[in-house]
C-alpha positions as CSV (number, residue, x, y, z in Angstrom):
1,M,20.9,10.5,-4.3
2,E,19.1,8.1,-2.0
3,R,15.7,6.7,-3.0
4,K,13.3,5.1,-0.4
5,T,12.5,2.5,-3.1
6,M,15.9,1.0,-2.6
7,N,14.7,-0.5,0.7
8,E,11.9,-2.3,-1.1
9,L,14.4,-3.6,-3.6
10,M,16.5,-5.0,-0.8
11,L,13.5,-6.7,0.7
12,W,12.6,-8.1,-2.7
13,K,16.1,-9.7,-3.0
14,Q,15.6,-11.4,0.4
15,K,12.2,-12.8,-0.2
16,S,12.0,-16.6,-0.2
17,N,9.1,-16.5,-2.7
18,R,10.7,-13.9,-4.9
19,K,9.3,-13.4,-8.4
20,P,10.7,-11.4,-11.4
21,L,10.1,-7.7,-10.5
22,I,8.5,-5.2,-12.8
23,L,9.7,-1.7,-12.0
24,Q,7.1,0.8,-13.3
25,G,7.2,4.5,-13.6
26,A,7.0,7.4,-16.0
27,R,9.9,8.3,-18.2
28,Q,12.8,10.0,-16.4
29,V,11.8,9.2,-12.9
30,G,15.1,7.4,-12.4
31,K,14.3,3.7,-13.0
32,T,17.5,2.9,-14.9
33,W,19.7,4.7,-12.3
34,L,17.9,2.9,-9.4
35,M,18.3,-0.5,-11.0
36,K,22.0,-0.1,-11.7
37,D,22.6,1.4,-8.2
38,F,20.9,-1.5,-6.6
39,A,22.9,-4.0,-8.8
40,Q,26.2,-2.4,-7.9
41,K,25.4,-2.2,-4.1
42,S,23.8,-5.7,-3.7
43,F,25.3,-8.0,-6.3
44,D,28.7,-9.2,-7.3
45,D,27.6,-9.3,-10.9
46,Y,24.8,-8.1,-13.1
47,V,23.8,-8.0,-16.8
48,Y,22.1,-4.9,-18.1
49,I,20.2,-4.9,-21.4
50,N,18.3,-1.9,-22.8
51,F,15.9,-3.2,-25.5
52,E,15.4,0.2,-26.9
53,N,19.0,0.4,-27.9
54,D,20.2,-3.2,-28.2
55,R,19.0,-4.5,-31.6
56,L,21.0,-7.7,-31.4
57,L,18.5,-9.1,-28.9
58,E,15.3,-7.5,-30.4
59,H,13.9,-11.0,-31.3
60,L,15.0,-12.7,-28.1
61,F,11.6,-13.8,-27.0
62,E,9.9,-14.4,-30.3
63,Q,11.0,-18.0,-31.0
64,D,9.9,-19.6,-27.8
65,F,10.1,-19.2,-24.0
66,D,12.8,-21.7,-23.4
67,I,14.7,-19.9,-20.7
68,D,17.9,-21.9,-21.1
69,R,18.0,-20.8,-24.8
70,I,17.3,-17.2,-23.8
71,L,20.0,-17.1,-21.2
72,L,22.5,-18.6,-23.7
73,E,21.8,-15.9,-26.2
74,I,22.1,-13.2,-23.6
75,Q,25.5,-14.6,-22.5
76,I,26.7,-14.6,-26.1
77,A,25.5,-11.1,-26.8
78,T,26.9,-9.6,-23.5
79,H,30.0,-11.8,-23.1
80,K,29.0,-12.4,-19.5
81,K,28.3,-15.6,-17.7
82,I,25.0,-15.8,-16.0
83,T,24.7,-17.8,-12.7
84,S,22.1,-18.0,-10.0
85,N,23.8,-15.0,-8.3
86,T,23.6,-12.8,-11.3
87,L,21.0,-10.0,-11.5
88,L,19.4,-9.6,-14.9
89,L,18.2,-6.1,-15.7
90,F,15.8,-5.8,-18.7
91,D,15.3,-2.1,-19.4
92,E,12.6,-0.8,-21.7
93,I,11.2,-4.3,-22.0
94,Q,8.1,-3.2,-23.7
95,E,10.1,-2.5,-26.8
96,V,10.5,-6.2,-27.6
97,K,7.6,-8.5,-28.5
98,R,6.5,-10.9,-25.8
99,G,9.1,-9.4,-23.4
100,V,6.7,-8.9,-20.5
101,T,5.1,-12.3,-21.1
102,S,8.5,-13.9,-20.8
103,L,8.7,-13.0,-17.1
104,K,6.1,-15.7,-16.4
105,Y,8.5,-18.4,-17.8
106,F,11.5,-17.0,-15.9
107,Y,9.4,-17.5,-12.8
108,E,8.2,-21.0,-13.7
109,Q,11.5,-22.4,-15.2
110,R,14.2,-20.6,-13.3
111,P,12.7,-19.2,-10.1
112,E,16.1,-18.9,-8.5
113,L,17.2,-16.2,-10.9
114,Y,17.1,-12.5,-10.0
115,V,15.2,-10.6,-12.7
116,I,14.1,-7.0,-12.8
117,A,12.3,-5.6,-15.8
118,A,11.6,-1.9,-16.3
119,G,10.0,0.4,-18.9
120,S,8.7,3.9,-19.3
121,L,5.6,2.8,-21.1
122,L,5.0,-0.6,-19.6
123,G,1.4,0.2,-18.7
124,I,0.6,0.9,-22.3
125,A,2.5,-2.2,-23.6
126,M,0.5,-4.4,-21.3
127,H,-2.7,-3.2,-22.9
128,E,-1.6,-3.6,-26.5
129,N,0.1,-6.9,-27.2
130,D,1.8,-8.6,-24.3
131,S,-0.1,-11.1,-22.1
132,F,0.5,-9.8,-18.6
133,P,1.9,-12.5,-16.2
134,V,-0.7,-12.2,-13.5
135,G,0.5,-13.7,-10.2
136,K,4.0,-14.5,-11.7
137,V,5.7,-11.2,-11.0
138,D,6.2,-8.7,-8.2
139,L,5.3,-5.0,-8.9
140,L,7.0,-1.8,-7.7
141,T,6.3,1.7,-8.9
142,L,8.9,4.5,-8.8
143,Y,7.8,8.1,-8.5
144,P,9.6,11.5,-8.6
145,L,11.6,12.3,-5.4
146,T,9.5,13.0,-2.4
147,F,10.1,16.1,-0.2
148,S,12.2,14.0,2.2
149,E,14.3,12.5,-0.6
150,F,14.8,16.1,-1.9
151,L,16.0,17.2,1.6
152,E,18.5,14.3,1.6
153,A,19.7,15.2,-1.9
154,M,20.2,18.8,-0.6
155,D,22.3,17.4,2.2
156,R,19.6,18.1,4.8
157,K,19.2,14.5,6.1
158,P,19.0,15.7,9.8
159,M,15.9,17.7,8.8
160,T,14.3,14.5,7.4
161,E,15.2,12.6,10.6
162,L,13.6,15.4,12.7
163,I,10.3,15.1,10.8
164,C,10.4,11.3,11.2
165,S,11.1,11.6,15.0
166,D,7.7,13.3,15.5
167,N,9.3,15.8,17.8
168,R,6.7,18.4,17.0
169,Q,8.1,21.2,19.1
170,S,11.5,21.0,17.4
171,V,10.0,20.8,14.0
172,N,8.0,24.0,14.7
173,T,11.3,25.7,15.8
174,F,12.8,25.2,12.3
175,A,9.6,26.0,10.4
176,S,11.1,28.9,8.4
177,R,13.9,26.6,7.2
178,Y,11.5,23.9,6.2
179,E,9.3,26.4,4.3
180,T,12.3,27.8,2.4
181,L,13.2,24.3,1.2
182,L,9.6,23.5,0.5
183,K,9.3,26.5,-1.8
184,Q,12.4,25.2,-3.6
185,Y,10.8,21.8,-3.9
186,F,7.6,23.3,-5.3
187,F,9.6,25.0,-8.0
188,V,12.2,22.3,-8.7
189,G,10.0,19.2,-8.2
190,G,11.2,15.7,-7.9
191,M,12.5,14.6,-11.3
192,P,15.9,13.2,-10.5
193,E,17.8,14.9,-13.3
194,V,16.4,18.3,-12.4
195,V,17.1,17.8,-8.7
196,A,20.6,16.6,-9.3
197,N,21.3,19.7,-11.5
198,F,19.8,22.1,-8.9
199,V,21.8,20.5,-6.1
200,Q,25.0,21.3,-8.1
201,E,24.2,24.6,-9.7
202,R,21.3,26.2,-7.8
203,D,20.3,27.7,-11.1
204,Y,16.5,28.1,-11.4
205,D,16.6,29.1,-15.1
206,K,18.4,25.8,-15.8
207,V,15.7,24.0,-13.7
208,R,13.0,25.4,-16.0
209,S,15.0,24.5,-19.1
210,L,15.4,20.9,-18.0
211,Q,11.7,20.7,-17.0
212,R,10.6,21.9,-20.4
213,T,12.9,19.4,-22.1
214,I,11.2,16.6,-20.1
215,L,7.8,18.0,-21.2
216,D,8.9,18.0,-24.8
217,T,10.0,14.4,-24.4
218,Y,6.6,13.4,-23.2
219,D,5.0,15.3,-26.1
220,R,7.2,13.3,-28.5
221,D,6.1,10.1,-26.8
222,F,2.5,10.9,-27.7
223,S,3.3,10.9,-31.4
224,K,5.7,7.9,-31.2
225,H,3.7,5.5,-29.0
226,A,0.1,6.5,-28.9
227,P,-2.5,5.4,-31.5
228,V,-2.5,8.0,-34.3
229,R,-6.1,8.9,-33.9
230,E,-5.7,9.5,-30.2
231,V,-2.7,11.8,-30.3
232,P,-4.6,15.0,-30.7
233,R,-7.0,14.1,-27.9
234,I,-4.1,13.2,-25.6
235,R,-2.5,16.5,-26.2
236,M,-5.7,18.3,-25.6
237,V,-6.2,16.5,-22.2
238,W,-2.6,17.1,-21.3
239,R,-2.7,20.8,-22.0
240,S,-5.9,21.2,-20.1
241,I,-4.6,20.0,-16.8
242,V,-3.3,23.4,-15.6
243,G,-6.6,25.0,-16.4
244,Q,-8.6,22.2,-14.8
245,L,-6.6,22.6,-11.5
246,A,-6.9,26.4,-11.6
247,K,-10.7,26.1,-11.1
248,E,-12.1,26.6,-7.6
249,S,-13.5,23.1,-7.9
250,K,-10.7,21.0,-9.4
251,K,-13.1,18.3,-10.7
252,F,-12.2,17.3,-14.3
253,I,-14.7,18.8,-16.8
254,Y,-14.6,17.4,-20.3
255,G,-16.3,20.6,-21.6
256,F,-13.2,22.5,-20.4
257,I,-11.1,20.8,-23.0
258,K,-13.4,22.0,-25.7
259,A,-17.0,23.0,-26.0
260,G,-19.3,20.1,-26.3
261,A,-16.7,17.5,-25.4
262,R,-18.0,14.2,-24.0
263,A,-16.5,11.5,-21.9
264,K,-16.5,8.9,-24.7
265,D,-14.3,11.3,-26.8
266,F,-11.5,11.5,-24.2
267,E,-11.6,8.4,-22.0
268,L,-8.9,6.6,-24.0
269,A,-6.7,9.7,-23.9
270,L,-7.0,9.9,-20.1
271,E,-6.3,6.1,-19.9
272,W,-3.2,6.5,-22.1
273,L,-1.7,9.3,-19.9
274,R,-2.4,7.3,-16.7
275,D,-0.8,4.1,-18.1
276,A,2.2,6.2,-19.1
277,G,2.5,7.3,-15.5
278,L,2.1,11.0,-16.4
279,I,-1.1,11.7,-14.5
280,H,-2.9,10.6,-11.3
281,I,-6.7,10.2,-11.5
282,I,-8.4,10.6,-8.2
283,H,-12.1,9.6,-8.1
284,R,-14.9,10.9,-5.9
285,T,-16.3,8.8,-3.2
286,K,-19.8,9.4,-1.9
287,K,-19.3,8.3,1.7
288,G,-16.6,8.1,4.3
289,L,-17.1,4.5,5.1
290,V,-14.7,1.5,4.7
291,P,-14.2,0.4,2.0
292,L,-14.2,3.7,0.1
293,A,-14.1,1.8,-3.2
294,A,-17.7,0.6,-2.5
295,Y,-18.9,4.2,-2.8
296,E,-16.7,5.3,-5.7
297,D,-18.2,7.7,-8.3
298,F,-16.5,6.8,-11.6
299,S,-18.1,9.8,-13.3
300,A,-16.4,12.4,-11.1
301,F,-12.7,12.7,-10.7
302,K,-9.7,15.1,-10.5
303,V,-6.5,14.8,-12.6
304,Y,-3.1,15.7,-11.2
305,M,0.3,15.6,-12.8
306,L,3.1,13.3,-11.7
307,D,5.3,16.2,-10.5
308,T,4.8,19.6,-9.0
309,G,7.9,21.1,-10.8
310,L,6.5,20.0,-14.2
311,L,3.1,21.4,-13.3
312,G,4.8,24.7,-12.5
313,A,6.7,24.6,-15.8
314,M,3.5,24.0,-17.7
315,A,1.8,26.9,-15.9
316,D,4.9,29.0,-16.6
317,I,5.3,30.1,-13.0
318,N,8.1,32.6,-12.8
319,V,11.0,32.1,-10.4
320,E,10.4,35.5,-8.8
321,V,7.4,33.9,-7.0
322,L,10.0,32.3,-4.7
323,L,10.6,35.8,-3.3
324,H,7.0,36.6,-2.5
325,G,6.2,35.1,0.9
326,S,3.7,32.3,0.6
327,E,2.5,33.3,-2.9
328,L,3.9,30.1,-4.4
329,F,1.6,28.0,-2.2
330,T,-1.5,29.9,-3.3
331,D,-0.8,30.2,-7.0
332,F,-3.7,29.4,-9.2
333,K,-6.1,28.4,-6.5
334,G,-3.5,26.4,-4.5
335,A,-3.2,23.9,-7.3
336,L,0.6,23.4,-6.6
337,T,-0.1,22.7,-3.0
338,E,-2.7,20.1,-3.7
339,Q,-0.4,18.6,-6.3
340,F,2.4,18.5,-3.7
341,V,0.2,16.7,-1.1
342,L,-1.1,14.2,-3.6
343,Q,2.4,13.6,-4.8
344,Q,3.6,12.6,-1.3
345,L,0.5,10.5,-0.6
346,V,0.7,8.3,-3.7
347,T,4.2,7.1,-2.9
348,D,2.9,5.1,0.1
349,K,1.1,2.0,-1.3
350,E,-0.9,1.7,2.0
351,N,-2.8,4.9,1.0
352,V,-6.0,4.4,-1.0
353,I,-6.9,7.9,-2.2
354,Y,-10.2,9.5,-3.1
355,Y,-11.8,12.9,-2.7
356,W,-15.2,13.6,-1.3
357,S,-18.0,16.0,-2.2
358,Q,-21.7,16.3,-1.5
359,D,-24.1,15.6,-4.3
360,N,-25.2,19.3,-4.2
361,S,-21.6,20.5,-4.3
362,Q,-22.1,22.3,-1.0
363,G,-19.2,20.6,0.7
364,E,-15.9,19.0,-0.5
365,L,-12.8,17.5,1.0
366,D,-9.6,17.6,-1.0
367,F,-8.7,14.0,-0.2
368,L,-10.2,11.1,1.7
369,V,-7.6,8.4,2.4
370,Q,-8.2,4.9,3.5
371,R,-5.1,3.5,5.3
372,K,-5.1,0.1,7.1
373,G,-8.8,0.1,7.6
374,T,-8.9,3.7,8.9
375,I,-10.4,6.7,7.0
376,R,-8.4,10.0,7.1
377,P,-10.4,13.1,5.9
378,I,-7.9,15.6,4.6
379,E,-8.1,19.3,3.8
380,V,-5.3,21.2,2.2
381,K,-4.9,24.9,3.0
382,A,-2.4,26.9,0.8
383,N,-2.9,30.1,2.8
384,E,-3.3,31.2,6.4
385,N,-7.1,31.1,6.3
386,L,-7.6,27.9,8.3
387,Q,-11.4,27.7,8.4
388,A,-12.3,24.1,7.6
389,K,-16.1,24.1,7.4
390,S,-16.4,21.2,5.1
391,L,-13.9,19.1,7.1
392,R,-15.6,19.9,10.4
393,K,-19.1,19.0,9.0
394,F,-17.7,15.7,7.5
395,V,-16.1,14.7,10.8
396,E,-19.2,15.5,12.8
397,A,-21.3,13.5,10.4
398,N,-19.0,10.5,10.5
399,E,-18.5,9.4,14.1
400,G,-15.1,8.1,15.0
401,L,-13.2,10.1,12.3
402,H,-10.5,12.6,13.1
403,G,-9.7,15.4,10.6
404,V,-6.3,16.2,9.1
405,R,-5.4,19.6,7.8
406,F,-2.2,20.4,5.9
407,S,-1.2,24.1,6.0
408,L,1.7,26.5,6.5
409,S,0.7,26.7,10.2
410,P,2.6,24.7,12.8
411,Y,1.3,21.6,14.5
412,K,-1.9,22.1,16.3
413,E,-4.1,19.5,18.0
414,Q,-7.9,19.9,18.5
415,S,-10.5,17.5,19.6
416,W,-11.7,16.8,16.0
417,L,-8.7,17.9,14.0
418,T,-4.9,17.9,13.8
419,N,-3.1,20.6,11.8
420,F,0.2,19.3,10.2
421,P,2.7,21.6,8.5
422,L,2.8,20.9,4.8
423,Y,6.3,19.6,4.9
424,T,5.3,16.7,7.1
425,V,2.8,15.0,4.8
426,E,4.9,11.9,4.3
427,T,5.0,11.1,8.0
428,A,1.6,12.6,9.1
429,L,-0.6,9.6,8.4
């Protein structure tokens, strides 16, 4: 399958001021596959080391940061010669002491080398023991497959090209086909193993089985990698996400986890889940002015999962919902639809994402996105009721803004609003 991130890896290789690259992302989003695919397509030779499995090199960085010594030991262990044209792949680098820190010295001592480091729990490792090499590395985050990547995996590349062409009339012509595939994406999600299996077998029961296996893997990570005293709290936060998103207002409420819960009891649990790449935390902003960060309300936020398919598996949504018109888009207060939109938006690093609500809770926008100095107020409609009172009031109160609505309806342009079909989120902004 093709990943858009491959283009960014190609650009990284060509940079004159290239630094070691850290590839971040949750477990099982396809980091290892992407690194190796990049290596095979773009290099004559590469060396791959998985520090989770390779105990011969588990002390590689503990003695010192003499890169010549480190390279010599790697060559002895792998029986491969390393030149300036060799790509070094360090997988699960957080599993070895001072592994992340070593990237600074690769940059300072041997800047001509191509080095990519990846890890499922890199964000957590950076907080615990390794000194993060600020300014000495390039960063890239890998997410689950987007809807356009899903279309290409399903051998529907012309449909992706049509969306990108912005030929709105033609897109509207094929609306029913897009909606069918969008329903499949809502259920399957974007985890690479799940998508690959679905492409081959078209078996929804197998999809759910694979998704539950992934969720079990994450649960085991809680016990294996999180501080012992935080594990119960992490599980409580994790298991509350479906219920939090099922509320009319999807604002995260600590008391929903358990009666009397306070922020200080669960802040570390939330931070752990975010650093592991398992959740997205979207804060409230009080105003629609640039920069949105200047008006951020740290006490109010929403929590979304990394993948719509995993959210559906946690909510135990039955495959039969695929047969019931647009029911999948409206399931538990449209939570899957908001999850889908957020999941597409976060893959574009140009998007700075918040949500907006009035202090008196009388109005709310699902998302408020700052992109290249422009504010985009966004409302997500999971059903055919296209009233957008909060969006209209917000646009009228903030001169110069133009509203964006994502819904199942076709393209529609109004003086203050553009309605985009849900399946065009990636290209709409």
